[in-house]
N, C-alpha and C positions, 0 to 999 in steps of 0.2 A: 406523675404520668407524662406531663409535658416536658420535664427535665429528662427522662429516659428517651423519649423520642429524639430531643436536640442531641443527645449523646451518641445515639444510634445513628443519627444523621451525619453528624461530625466524623465519626469513625469511617462511615461508608465513603465520605466525600474524601477524607484523607488516604484511604486506600485506593480509591479509583484515581487519585490526582498523582500518584507516585511514578508510576511507570510511563515511559515515552512511546509505548507501543501504540501503533495505529491500525485502525481497521483499513480494509482495501479501499473504499469510498473516501477515505481521508487523505489518500496519497495523491498529490499533484504531480503531473507529468513533468519530467526533467526536459529541458531544452535539447533538442537533437535537431542538427541542420538539415534541411530537406536536400541540400547540396549532394550528398551521397546518393541520393535516389533519382536525381534529374536525368542521369544518363539512361535510365531504365525505360522498355516499352511500356505501354499501359498494361499488357498481359503480365509482364514481369511485376509492375506494381501490384496488381490484383493479387498475384501469387503470393507476393511478399506481405500483403496486408492480410490475407487469409492465414498464412502460417502465423504471422505475429498474433493475429485475432484468436486464433485456436491456442495459443501459449498464455494468452492473458487471462482466461478463466482459471487455468492452473495456477499461475502467480497470484491471484488474487485470493484463490482459495488457501494457498500457502500462506499469505499474510493474515487472512483472518484466522487460520487455524493458529498461527503463532501468537496472534493477538489474545486469543481466548487462553492459550497454554500461559502466556506471560501474565494475565490478569489472574488466572487461578493461582499460579505460583506467588503471585503478589499477595493474595488475601491469606494464603496459608503461612507465608513469611511473616507478615504481620502478626499473625496469631502465635506462632512458634518463635521466631527469632527475628525482631524487627530489625536489627542493625544489618542483616544481610540485604536489607533493601536497598542500601547504598551501592550495592555491586550490581543491581540488575540493569540489563542492557537493554531491554525492549526488543523490537524487532526490525532494527534499522537494515540488516542484510536483506531480509525479504523485501521491505518497502523501497529500498534502493533499487532493486531489480525491477519491480513493479513500476516505479517512477520512470526508469530508463525504457521499458517496454511502452508505456503510455506516450512517451515523448517520440519514440521512434513511430508509433502509430499516427500522430500528429503530422509528424514530418513526411510520412509516406501519402498521407492525405493531402498535404500541402503540395507535394511533387505531382500527384494525380491531377489536382485542380489546375496547376500551372500548365501541364501537358494537355489538358482539355478531356482528360479519361473519363469514362463513365464509372460511377461508384456503384458498382454491382455487388 
């Protein structure tokens, strides 16, 4: 019984460790210089921050969805055709877009703080 449990645990660990897909909350912000926002007024910065905030939710949902799809495909691939695991890409494209958007949000916040803008 203990041996079966360890085998199942090892298989689950192996399956979950193969893909490099990330969840949205695991994506770090890419550095974006606040310089491109420094010439904007406070109202322009707030508008830009709102626009970006509205798109972040969609980007996060896209990253999480591609993560789930990748993990499901990974499990099926392990069961049916494990050599195909070597060709799995993960969700790099989605995480790159999210990382860039998070970096832009931080740059806008920095520009707003430098201008003394209210963060509403």
